[in-house]
C-alpha positions as a printed NumPy array, in Angstrom:
array([[ 185.234,  -35.793,  -83.072],
       [ 188.759,  -37.087,  -83.635],
       [ 187.798,  -39.773,  -86.217],
       [ 189.57 ,  -39.59 ,  -89.63 ],
       [ 187.136,  -39.509,  -92.542],
       [ 188.158,  -40.962,  -95.908],
       [ 186.69 ,  -39.249,  -99.   ],
       [ 186.981,  -40.012, -102.756],
       [ 188.816,  -37.771, -105.163],
       [ 188.274,  -37.301, -108.92 ],
       [ 191.78 ,  -38.668, -109.304],
       [ 191.978,  -42.352, -108.846],
       [ 195.639,  -42.096, -107.746],
       [ 195.034,  -39.534, -105.005],
       [ 193.006,  -39.908, -101.763],
       [ 192.466,  -37.144,  -99.138],
       [ 192.15 ,  -37.535,  -95.394],
       [ 190.003,  -35.054,  -93.414],
       [ 191.226,  -34.532,  -89.804],
       [ 189.386,  -31.934,  -87.723],
       [ 188.223,  -30.246,  -90.905],
       [ 191.729,  -30.025,  -92.537],
       [ 192.312,  -31.917,  -95.733],
       [ 195.623,  -33.641,  -96.106],
       [ 196.398,  -34.866,  -99.598],
       [ 198.228,  -38.039, -100.188],
       [ 200.35 ,  -38.709, -103.275],
       [ 202.52 ,  -35.638, -103.063],
       [ 200.769,  -33.513, -105.732],
       [ 197.925,  -31.022, -105.722],
       [ 194.835,  -30.782, -107.939],
       [ 195.56 ,  -29.752, -111.497],
       [ 192.   ,  -28.65 , -112.251],
       [ 191.508,  -25.772, -109.702],
       [ 192.864,  -22.257, -109.955],
       [ 194.937,  -20.693, -107.137],
       [ 191.932,  -18.528, -106.05 ],
       [ 189.634,  -21.465, -105.607],
       [ 192.352,  -23.214, -103.605],
       [ 192.62 ,  -20.167, -101.226],
       [ 188.857,  -20.062, -100.781],
       [ 188.757,  -23.69 ,  -99.954],
       [ 191.52 ,  -23.308,  -97.407],
       [ 189.643,  -20.482,  -95.663],
       [ 186.546,  -22.612,  -95.565],
       [ 188.409,  -25.503,  -94.001],
       [ 190.056,  -23.23 ,  -91.413],
       [ 186.685,  -21.812,  -90.436],
       [ 185.254,  -25.287,  -90.039],
       [ 188.29 ,  -26.283,  -87.93 ],
       [ 187.804,  -23.374,  -85.565],
       [ 184.113,  -24.137,  -85.13 ],
       [ 184.92 ,  -27.729,  -84.215],
       [ 187.696,  -26.735,  -81.852],
       [ 185.468,  -24.197,  -80.075],
       [ 182.699,  -26.843,  -79.723],
       [ 185.226,  -29.247,  -78.208],
       [ 186.327,  -26.746,  -75.593],
       [ 182.712,  -25.984,  -74.66 ],
       [ 181.871,  -29.681,  -74.311],
       [ 184.837,  -30.388,  -72.083],
       [ 183.979,  -27.338,  -69.912],
       [ 180.451,  -28.74 ,  -69.438],
       [ 181.895,  -32.11 ,  -68.48 ],
       [ 184.126,  -30.597,  -65.831],
       [ 181.229,  -28.588,  -64.34 ],
       [ 178.932,  -31.612,  -64.265],
       [ 181.645,  -33.633,  -62.569],
       [ 182.041,  -30.983,  -59.854],
       [ 178.258,  -30.9  ,  -59.296],
       [ 178.163,  -34.663,  -59.203],
       [ 180.674,  -34.679,  -56.271],
       [ 178.272,  -32.392,  -54.314],
       [ 174.955,  -33.89 ,  -55.218],
       [ 176.094,  -37.426,  -55.784],
       [ 175.99 ,  -38.658,  -52.213],
       [ 172.383,  -37.496,  -51.896],
       [ 171.222,  -38.683,  -55.33 ],
       [ 172.913,  -42.02 ,  -55.057],
       [ 172.226,  -42.545,  -51.367],
       [ 171.716,  -46.264,  -50.75 ],
       [ 173.117,  -47.42 ,  -54.096],
       [ 175.823,  -50.082,  -53.907],
       [ 179.358,  -48.879,  -54.361],
       [ 181.742,  -50.473,  -56.769],
       [ 184.589,  -49.912,  -54.319],
       [ 183.066,  -51.666,  -51.31 ],
       [ 181.594,  -55.018,  -50.46 ],
       [ 178.095,  -55.324,  -49.156],
       [ 179.142,  -57.544,  -46.309],
       [ 181.835,  -55.231,  -44.912],
       [ 179.557,  -52.246,  -45.319],
       [ 176.703,  -53.792,  -43.444],
       [ 178.924,  -55.   ,  -40.608],
       [ 180.486,  -51.558,  -40.297],
       [ 177.062,  -49.924,  -40.12 ],
       [ 175.83 ,  -52.37 ,  -37.449],
       [ 179.012,  -51.846,  -35.38 ],
       [ 178.552,  -48.097,  -35.417],
       [ 174.788,  -48.124,  -34.893],
       [ 174.988,  -47.984,  -31.102],
       [ 177.619,  -45.291,  -31.102],
       [ 175.616,  -43.107,  -33.522],
       [ 172.796,  -43.011,  -30.994],
       [ 175.086,  -41.541,  -28.423],
       [ 176.752,  -38.763,  -30.274],
       [ 176.008,  -37.676,  -33.851],
       [ 178.558,  -39.023,  -36.225],
       [ 179.848,  -36.735,  -38.984],
       [ 177.919,  -37.221,  -42.204],
       [ 178.557,  -35.837,  -45.664],
       [ 176.536,  -32.731,  -46.103],
       [ 175.933,  -30.362,  -48.95 ],
       [ 178.07 ,  -27.293,  -48.434],
       [ 176.232,  -24.019,  -48.17 ],
       [ 176.813,  -21.536,  -50.998],
       [ 179.525,  -18.974,  -50.347],
       [ 178.312,  -15.546,  -49.264],
       [ 179.535,  -12.885,  -51.646],
       [ 180.397,   -9.541,  -50.034],
       [ 182.929,   -6.736,  -50.325],
       [ 185.715,   -7.598,  -47.942],
       [ 186.516,   -4.703,  -45.626],
       [ 189.717,   -6.225,  -44.319],
       [ 191.055,   -8.99 ,  -42.025],
       [ 190.37 ,   -9.735,  -38.349],
       [ 192.835,  -11.681,  -36.293],
       [ 191.917,  -12.786,  -32.779],
       [ 193.873,  -14.303,  -29.859],
       [ 191.57 ,  -16.039,  -27.403],
       [ 192.358,  -16.043,  -23.711],
       [ 191.321,  -18.394,  -20.875],
       [ 190.247,  -22.028,  -20.706],
       [ 188.575,  -24.062,  -23.448],
       [ 184.98 ,  -22.967,  -22.813],
       [ 185.855,  -19.318,  -22.304],
       [ 187.614,  -19.485,  -25.659],
       [ 184.708,  -21.379,  -27.216],
       [ 182.246,  -18.588,  -26.397],
       [ 184.772,  -16.027,  -27.602],
       [ 185.103,  -17.762,  -30.96 ],
       [ 181.347,  -17.62 ,  -31.407],
       [ 181.384,  -13.897,  -30.638],
       [ 184.218,  -13.216,  -33.027],
       [ 182.512,  -15.011,  -35.911],
       [ 179.37 ,  -12.973,  -35.368],
       [ 181.396,   -9.727,  -35.21 ],
       [ 183.297,  -10.593,  -38.436],
       [ 180.053,  -11.367,  -40.196],
       [ 178.499,   -8.043,  -39.251],
       [ 181.604,   -6.086,  -40.218],
       [ 181.915,   -7.841,  -43.574],
       [ 185.541,   -8.782,  -42.942],
       [ 187.581,  -11.953,  -43.371],
       [ 188.222,  -13.824,  -40.117],
       [ 191.506,  -15.637,  -39.656],
       [ 191.17 ,  -18.927,  -37.681],
       [ 191.453,  -17.909,  -34.043],
       [ 194.64 ,  -18.435,  -32.034],
       [ 194.147,  -20.253,  -28.769],
       [ 195.652,  -19.347,  -25.412],
       [ 198.95 ,  -21.097,  -24.689],
       [ 200.229,  -18.877,  -21.808],
       [ 197.48 ,  -19.143,  -19.209],
       [ 197.649,  -21.274,  -16.056],
       [ 196.925,  -24.408,  -18.057],
       [ 199.802,  -23.861,  -20.524],
       [ 198.187,  -26.035,  -23.167],
       [ 200.142,  -25.858,  -26.473],
       [ 197.165,  -27.051,  -28.576],
       [ 196.358,  -25.176,  -31.757],
       [ 192.78 ,  -24.623,  -33.018],
       [ 193.043,  -27.634,  -35.343],
       [ 194.151,  -29.863,  -32.449],
       [ 190.828,  -29.391,  -30.732],
       [ 188.301,  -28.362,  -33.35 ],
       [ 187.611,  -29.655,  -36.867],
       [ 189.02 ,  -26.61 ,  -38.652],
       [ 187.824,  -27.568,  -42.16 ],
       [ 184.271,  -28.093,  -40.887],
       [ 184.453,  -24.769,  -39.058],
       [ 185.435,  -22.922,  -42.241],
       [ 183.13 ,  -24.565,  -44.735],
       [ 180.052,  -24.789,  -42.559],
       [ 180.048,  -20.999,  -42.073],
       [ 180.997,  -19.917,  -45.577],
       [ 177.453,  -18.712,  -46.319],
       [ 177.939,  -16.199,  -43.453],
       [ 181.557,  -15.164,  -43.339],
       [ 184.825,  -15.853,  -45.089],
       [ 187.321,  -17.63 ,  -42.811],
       [ 190.997,  -18.341,  -43.738],
       [ 193.606,  -20.459,  -41.976],
       [ 196.121,  -17.692,  -42.416],
       [ 196.555,  -14.235,  -43.937],
       [ 197.408,  -13.756,  -47.619],
       [ 201.21 ,  -13.918,  -48.089],
       [ 201.825,  -10.16 ,  -48.409],
       [ 199.822,   -9.342,  -45.279],
       [ 201.277,  -12.261,  -43.403],
       [ 204.801,  -10.922,  -43.977],
       [ 203.72 ,   -7.507,  -42.727],
       [ 202.235,   -8.951,  -39.534],
       [ 205.254,  -11.165,  -38.903],
       [ 207.44 ,   -8.067,  -39.096],
       [ 205.394,   -6.483,  -36.345],
       [ 203.381,   -4.067,  -38.48 ],
       [ 199.938,   -4.836,  -37.165],
       [ 197.438,   -2.833,  -35.141],
       [ 196.681,   -4.747,  -31.899],
       [ 194.162,   -3.854,  -29.193],
       [ 191.748,   -5.401,  -26.683],
       [ 188.092,   -4.548,  -27.426],
       [ 185.923,   -3.197,  -24.645],
       [ 184.078,   -5.844,  -22.636],
       [ 180.334,   -6.426,  -23.021],
       [ 180.115,   -4.141,  -26.081],
       [ 177.179,   -3.862,  -28.448],
       [ 177.721,   -4.652,  -32.11 ],
       [ 177.467,   -0.926,  -32.783],
       [ 180.796,   -0.438,  -30.951],
       [ 182.481,   -2.769,  -33.435],
       [ 180.859,   -1.053,  -36.423],
       [ 181.717,    2.476,  -35.205],
       [ 185.083,    1.859,  -33.555],
       [ 186.697,   -1.347,  -34.83 ],
       [ 185.567,   -1.363,  -38.511],
       [ 187.206,    2.035,  -39.358],
       [ 190.462,    0.662,  -37.896],
       [ 190.238,   -2.432,  -40.072],
       [ 189.566,   -0.372,  -43.173],
       [ 192.51 ,    1.887,  -42.336],
       [ 195.112,   -0.787,  -41.453],
       [ 193.685,   -3.693,  -43.553],
       [ 194.422,   -6.015,  -40.569],
       [ 193.467,   -5.613,  -36.918],
       [ 194.452,   -8.003,  -34.183],
       [ 192.168,   -8.325,  -31.12 ],
       [ 194.335,   -9.71 ,  -28.293],
       [ 191.586,  -10.365,  -25.793],
       [ 188.24 ,  -11.957,  -26.568],
       [ 186.588,  -12.948,  -23.284],
       [ 183.098,  -11.471,  -22.773],
       [ 183.599,   -8.826,  -25.47 ],
       [ 180.036,   -8.923,  -26.889],
       [ 176.981,   -8.006,  -24.853],
       [ 174.519,  -10.643,  -23.719],
       [ 171.402,   -8.74 ,  -24.645],
       [ 170.106,   -6.033,  -26.924],
       [ 171.765,   -7.489,  -30.044],
       [ 170.12 ,   -8.164,  -33.418],
       [ 168.249,  -11.466,  -33.561],
       [ 170.286,  -12.693,  -36.574],
       [ 173.5  ,  -12.051,  -34.623],
       [ 172.241,  -13.978,  -31.59 ],
       [ 171.268,  -16.92 ,  -33.794],
       [ 174.628,  -16.886,  -35.517],
       [ 176.302,  -17.112,  -32.126],
       [ 174.219,  -20.252,  -31.465],
       [ 174.983,  -21.694,  -34.89 ],
       [ 178.708,  -21.395,  -34.378],
       [ 178.454,  -22.912,  -30.875],
       [ 176.116,  -25.805,  -31.587],
       [ 177.111,  -26.707,  -35.138],
       [ 180.276,  -25.147,  -36.48 ],
       [ 182.531,  -25.802,  -33.467],
       [ 182.851,  -29.558,  -33.803],
       [ 185.673,  -31.3  ,  -32.075],
       [ 188.299,  -33.246,  -34.011],
       [ 187.372,  -36.824,  -35.085],
       [ 189.916,  -38.207,  -32.551],
       [ 188.181,  -36.393,  -29.641],
       [ 184.698,  -37.201,  -30.892],
       [ 185.547,  -40.89 ,  -31.299],
       [ 186.936,  -41.147,  -27.744],
       [ 183.923,  -39.303,  -26.403],
       [ 181.58 ,  -41.868,  -28.05 ],
       [ 183.717,  -44.657,  -26.537],
       [ 183.499,  -43.214,  -22.974],
       [ 179.728,  -42.632,  -23.28 ],
       [ 179.196,  -46.152,  -24.575],
       [ 181.165,  -47.704,  -21.733],
       [ 179.261,  -45.626,  -19.176],
       [ 175.881,  -46.447,  -20.732],
       [ 176.633,  -50.193,  -20.574],
       [ 176.622,  -49.861,  -16.781],
       [ 173.426,  -47.827,  -16.506],
       [ 172.586,  -44.124,  -16.114],
       [ 175.346,  -41.695,  -15.187],
       [ 175.693,  -38.207,  -13.844],
       [ 178.457,  -35.734,  -14.612],
       [ 179.702,  -33.735,  -11.651],
       [ 181.675,  -30.622,  -12.594],
       [ 183.547,  -30.529,   -9.292],
       [ 185.401,  -27.229,   -9.662],
       [ 187.732,  -27.777,   -6.779],
       [ 191.105,  -27.543,   -8.48 ],
       [ 194.092,  -25.611,   -7.217],
       [ 193.833,  -22.749,   -9.708],
       [ 190.161,  -22.182,   -8.952],
       [ 190.791,  -22.008,   -5.199],
       [ 193.796,  -19.702,   -5.566],
       [ 191.926,  -17.369,   -7.879],
       [ 188.737,  -17.208,   -5.779],
       [ 190.433,  -17.159,   -2.383],
       [ 188.128,  -19.916,   -1.16 ],
       [ 189.849,  -22.109,    1.406],
       [ 186.989,  -23.817,    3.233],
       [ 188.285,  -27.113,    4.655],
       [ 191.971,  -26.427,    3.76 ],
       [ 194.749,  -26.687,    6.349],
       [ 197.202,  -23.822,    7.045],
       [ 199.829,  -25.122,    4.619],
       [ 197.306,  -25.349,    1.806],
       [ 195.999,  -21.845,    2.562],
       [ 199.547,  -20.461,    2.348],
       [ 200.223,  -22.347,   -0.896],
       [ 196.997,  -21.026,   -2.522],
       [ 197.852,  -17.458,   -1.387],
       [ 201.328,  -17.637,   -2.931],
       [ 199.841,  -18.814,   -6.179],
       [ 197.3  ,  -15.958,   -6.236],
       [ 200.063,  -13.381,   -5.857],
       [ 202.188,  -15.115,   -8.526],
       [ 199.656,  -14.24 ,  -11.258],
       [ 199.516,  -10.45 ,  -11.765],
       [ 196.407,  -10.628,  -13.932],
       [ 194.48 ,  -12.05 ,  -10.989],
       [ 193.736,   -8.613,   -9.561],
       [ 191.976,   -9.508,   -6.315],
       [ 194.704,  -10.441,   -3.777],
       [ 193.305,   -9.961,   -0.276],
       [ 190.175,  -12.143,    0.09 ],
       [ 188.035,  -13.077,    3.09 ],
       [ 187.163,  -16.727,    2.358],
       [ 184.394,  -17.007,    4.912],
       [ 182.493,  -13.923,    3.717],
       [ 182.913,  -14.965,    0.1  ],
       [ 181.528,  -18.422,    0.849],
       [ 178.485,  -17.009,    2.64 ],
       [ 177.699,  -14.818,   -0.369],
       [ 177.63 ,  -17.98 ,   -2.507],
       [ 180.781,  -17.015,   -4.467],
       [ 182.829,  -20.097,   -3.695],
       [ 182.692,  -23.489,   -5.387],
       [ 181.143,  -26.187,   -3.137],
       [ 183.704,  -28.388,   -1.47 ],
       [ 183.635,  -32.142,   -2.103],
       [ 182.155,  -32.596,    1.372],
       [ 179.411,  -30.006,    0.786],
       [ 178.686,  -31.595,   -2.615],
       [ 178.214,  -35.064,   -1.051],
       [ 175.719,  -33.663,    1.436],
       [ 173.838,  -31.769,   -1.271],
       [ 173.502,  -34.842,   -3.553],
       [ 172.224,  -36.921,   -0.683],
       [ 169.711,  -34.235,    0.222],
       [ 168.442,  -34.232,   -3.361],
       [ 167.944,  -38.008,   -3.179],
       [ 170.454,  -38.747,   -5.943],
       [ 170.733,  -42.562,   -6.157],
       [ 173.973,  -43.626,   -4.464],
       [ 174.418,  -46.36 ,   -7.091],
       [ 174.496,  -43.961,   -9.972],
       [ 177.799,  -43.607,  -11.832],
       [ 179.318,  -40.177,  -11.24 ],
       [ 181.803,  -38.986,  -13.896],
       [ 184.071,  -36.307,  -12.382],
       [ 184.536,  -33.622,  -14.993],
       [ 187.44 ,  -31.736,  -13.418],
       [ 191.178,  -31.518,  -13.117],
       [ 193.003,  -32.829,  -10.147],
       [ 190.966,  -32.266,   -6.928],
       [ 192.976,  -30.129,   -4.46 ],
       [ 193.648,  -32.219,   -1.356],
       [ 193.153,  -35.439,   -3.246],
       [ 191.938,  -38.526,   -1.395],
       [ 191.491,  -36.647,    1.932],
       [ 188.979,  -34.273,    0.422],
       [ 187.253,  -36.895,   -1.765],
       [ 186.711,  -39.417,    1.038],
       [ 183.153,  -38.396,    2.056],
       [ 181.986,  -38.192,   -1.615],
       [ 183.519,  -41.573,   -2.422],
       [ 181.853,  -43.136,    0.63 ],
       [ 178.383,  -41.798,   -0.232],
       [ 178.776,  -42.472,   -3.999],
       [ 181.21 ,  -45.307,   -4.603],
       [ 180.834,  -45.42 ,   -8.408],
       [ 183.109,  -42.456,   -9.173],
       [ 184.808,  -42.247,  -12.503],
       [ 187.693,  -39.935,  -13.435],
       [ 189.86 ,  -40.272,  -16.504],
       [ 192.608,  -37.888,  -15.884],
       [ 194.537,  -38.837,  -12.766],
       [ 195.072,  -41.316,   -9.959],
       [ 194.988,  -39.97 ,   -6.449],
       [ 194.381,  -42.696,   -3.894],
       [ 191.765,  -45.379,   -4.473],
       [ 188.625,  -43.241,   -4.807],
       [ 188.764,  -43.504,   -8.616],
       [ 189.752,  -47.112,   -8.985],
       [ 187.287,  -47.618,  -11.895],
       [ 189.487,  -45.538,  -14.189],
       [ 191.291,  -48.618,  -15.566],
       [ 188.057,  -50.384,  -16.328],
       [ 186.858,  -47.521,  -18.503],
       [ 189.856,  -46.665,  -20.725],
       [ 193.293,  -48.063,  -21.384],
       [ 196.291,  -45.715,  -20.75 ],
       [ 196.965,  -45.758,  -24.53 ],
       [ 193.535,  -44.134,  -25.125],
       [ 194.691,  -41.013,  -23.313],
       [ 198.312,  -40.785,  -24.39 ],
       [ 197.542,  -38.047,  -26.909],
       [ 195.721,  -36.013,  -24.272],
       [ 198.489,  -35.898,  -21.662],
       [ 199.527,  -32.32 ,  -20.865],
       [ 196.762,  -30.99 ,  -23.079],
       [ 194.191,  -29.767,  -20.617],
       [ 192.007,  -28.153,  -23.319],
       [ 191.655,  -31.459,  -25.193],
       [ 190.749,  -33.231,  -21.96 ],
       [ 188.23 ,  -30.435,  -21.275],
       [ 186.774,  -31.161,  -24.744],
       [ 186.295,  -34.809,  -23.752],
       [ 184.603,  -33.763,  -20.522],
       [ 182.381,  -31.453,  -22.562],
       [ 181.136,  -34.264,  -24.76 ],
       [ 180.411,  -36.588,  -21.842],
       [ 178.63 ,  -33.782,  -19.945],
       [ 176.287,  -33.165,  -22.929],
       [ 175.209,  -36.783,  -23.014],
       [ 174.843,  -37.434,  -19.239],
       [ 171.486,  -38.137,  -17.627],
       [ 172.154,  -35.402,  -15.065],
       [ 174.684,  -32.55 ,  -15.104],
       [ 175.587,  -30.905,  -11.799],
       [ 178.168,  -28.006,  -11.67 ],
       [ 179.383,  -26.979,   -8.234],
       [ 180.409,  -23.496,   -9.514],
       [ 179.076,  -21.299,  -12.276],
       [ 182.275,  -21.063,  -14.321],
       [ 182.598,  -21.02 ,  -18.067],
       [ 182.185,  -24.769,  -18.601],
       [ 179.183,  -24.909,  -16.311],
       [ 177.507,  -22.08 ,  -18.184],
       [ 178.276,  -23.22 ,  -21.716],
       [ 177.278,  -26.864,  -21.025],
       [ 174.058,  -25.65 ,  -19.349],
       [ 173.104,  -23.698,  -22.475],
       [ 174.04 ,  -26.562,  -24.829],
       [ 171.927,  -28.973,  -22.793],
       [ 169.008,  -26.534,  -23.046],
       [ 169.516,  -26.576,  -26.794],
       [ 169.469,  -30.366,  -26.831],
       [ 166.003,  -30.455,  -25.277],
       [ 166.351,  -28.976,  -21.778],
       [ 168.188,  -31.967,  -20.417],
       [ 168.311,  -32.211,  -16.596],
       [ 170.859,  -29.778,  -15.26 ],
       [ 170.798,  -29.078,  -11.496],
       [ 171.796,  -25.425,  -10.911],
       [ 172.875,  -25.262,   -7.333],
       [ 171.95 ,  -22.247,   -5.19 ],
       [ 175.329,  -22.051,   -3.355],
       [ 174.422,  -19.097,   -1.115],
       [ 171.359,  -20.896,    0.246],
       [ 173.138,  -24.255,    0.379],
       [ 176.067,  -23.19 ,    2.558],
       [ 173.608,  -21.581,    4.985],
       [ 171.512,  -24.744,    5.209],
       [ 174.687,  -26.928,    5.495],
       [ 175.972,  -24.822,    8.351],
       [ 172.64 ,  -25.037,   10.153],
       [ 172.671,  -28.834,    9.661],
       [ 176.215,  -29.1  ,   10.998],
       [ 175.366,  -26.927,   13.996],
       [ 172.4  ,  -29.093,   14.922],
       [ 169.793,  -26.409,   14.095],
       [ 168.276,  -28.596,   11.333],
       [ 167.744,  -32.352,   11.44 ],
       [ 168.383,  -34.4  ,    8.29 ],
       [ 164.751,  -34.559,    7.098],
       [ 164.25 ,  -30.801,    7.515],
       [ 167.573,  -30.1  ,    5.804],
       [ 166.807,  -32.406,    2.871],
       [ 163.295,  -31.021,    2.368],
       [ 164.682,  -27.416,    2.331],
       [ 167.294,  -28.337,   -0.318],
       [ 164.666,  -30.044,   -2.54 ],
       [ 162.27 ,  -27.073,   -2.338],
       [ 165.039,  -24.622,   -3.178],
       [ 165.991,  -26.53 ,   -6.326],
       [ 162.586,  -27.675,   -7.629],
       [ 162.691,  -24.951,  -10.357],
       [ 166.462,  -25.095,  -10.927],
       [ 166.607,  -28.109,  -13.205],
       [ 167.434,  -26.444,  -16.556],
       [ 163.832,  -25.938,  -17.622],
       [ 162.818,  -23.117,  -20.012],
       [ 163.188,  -19.703,  -18.378],
       [ 163.68 ,  -16.098,  -19.438],
       [ 167.225,  -14.775,  -19.28 ],
       [ 167.712,  -12.227,  -16.493],
       [ 168.697,   -8.784,  -17.793],
       [ 170.36 ,   -6.205,  -15.494],
       [ 171.005,   -2.896,  -17.245],
       [ 174.596,   -1.646,  -16.934],
       [ 175.603,   -4.735,  -14.88 ],
       [ 176.432,   -7.417,  -17.486],
       [ 178.578,   -9.432,  -15.096],
       [ 175.592,   -9.897,  -12.747],
       [ 172.941,  -10.783,  -15.353],
       [ 172.421,  -14.181,  -16.972],
       [ 175.079,  -15.193,  -19.49 ],
       [ 173.942,  -15.487,  -23.079],
       [ 175.616,  -18.936,  -23.567],
       [ 173.963,  -20.298,  -20.391],
       [ 170.488,  -19.571,  -21.76 ],
       [ 170.499,  -18.716,  -25.466],
       [ 166.733,  -18.216,  -25.415],
       [ 166.595,  -16.743,  -28.905],
       [ 167.64 ,  -20.136,  -30.271],
       [ 165.347,  -22.33 ,  -28.161],
       [ 161.841,  -23.1  ,  -29.325],
       [ 160.326,  -23.494,  -25.855],
       [ 161.985,  -20.284,  -24.672],
       [ 160.7  ,  -18.399,  -27.766],
       [ 157.195,  -19.507,  -26.883],
       [ 157.84 ,  -18.401,  -23.282],
       [ 159.076,  -15.026,  -24.37 ],
       [ 156.129,  -14.43 ,  -26.755],
       [ 153.65 ,  -15.193,  -23.975],
       [ 155.192,  -12.712,  -21.502]])
């Protein structure tokens, strides 16, 4: 295309060069045989030929660029298994073998073909500020993605809570793989890391409409009430996101999108995923393990008002803390009545009795998924005696968790210090992969992990009936029941509470009392779909 072509002239002293269709004459003199009109016609012909060639060149290069782009997308699939010119076979095979065991524990990220972008008329921008702990925010993010999709708006990457009890300064990208989150959902909704510059300046100057949506609302509320506001103001900021979308009565596509975000799009950062795989591998090397979500931290007890087994100083300390947080609205609480109603987390002592009654092998490893246990060694003594293989990654409190150093080095956790949400993410990964998962309270982590384990094949999750258990435990302590009678009663009560397929309980006009969507996302579970169709 850029090759000079030499042609002969009638004059032996003059040779012409043709370059891109334009003739350049050597020798410094023109043809003496042609008229001026014929020269002009020839020039026009040459110019026309030059334009044709130039246009052809542009088209060819455009095609090359497009094919290169497609090659980057399709290449990994088409050339899968072909040797790379940038790697050596030996290093590649050794790397694969080293990662083979880890890949069986948790799915390693693999290059995937990006879904095509969904094209829609953008009705505006939705900003959200999540509140609560990691798993409360996780569920909220799923809800907000589904809402943004159904309103045909652009979602800005959610802001995480930094002002709650945990005071974790982590941003979204510190916990979740933000690029995967955005690209994996681009066939459903447009997600941006930040507002366009003009709108960003407007928001930073305080010119933004902010509001908390109504809890447990249908998608129709967002279409009829929130969408007009977005269309009017261009940007709307929702400053509370916990439980803002109803559990039931929503379109099937919306429910499935909530699942897709939860189980696929919300992937943790590579650093957290890698450490999760390491912990699981180390646990697996020593046999089966159970995760005990022992929700017996100071904040939980202060919030709930549950003080079973606490001394007078501890009761006073928990009461002061409850009054220190104005958004904890319930201040005067009868701990004994609440416990008998099954509304308190089981104590470590009650938990030990329950596990023994269920015939949980005392030699099983028990990974404690929790923050610092209130009361420390004194409260953990009975559990550590009955189940000596306790593992906790986050703190030392006496000698009940002496196996901490054998599991991870301090350097492994240095990036997680003072970042409770990142530590909760690690607990989440280990909980998903455990042989048994036992929560002692039905908080947000317990519910979300329960639902995720159902999605992974209805993995064994023991859902404790606390109201029944505390009654049986009291009867056992009072000598009304002997051990065999007590153990048999506990086993019977939990025979059908192992995370098997079941229909989600719906209570009209009482969303707080019905089953939580994320604890049993039956619309997304094959066995549950079969169960629903047969009822």
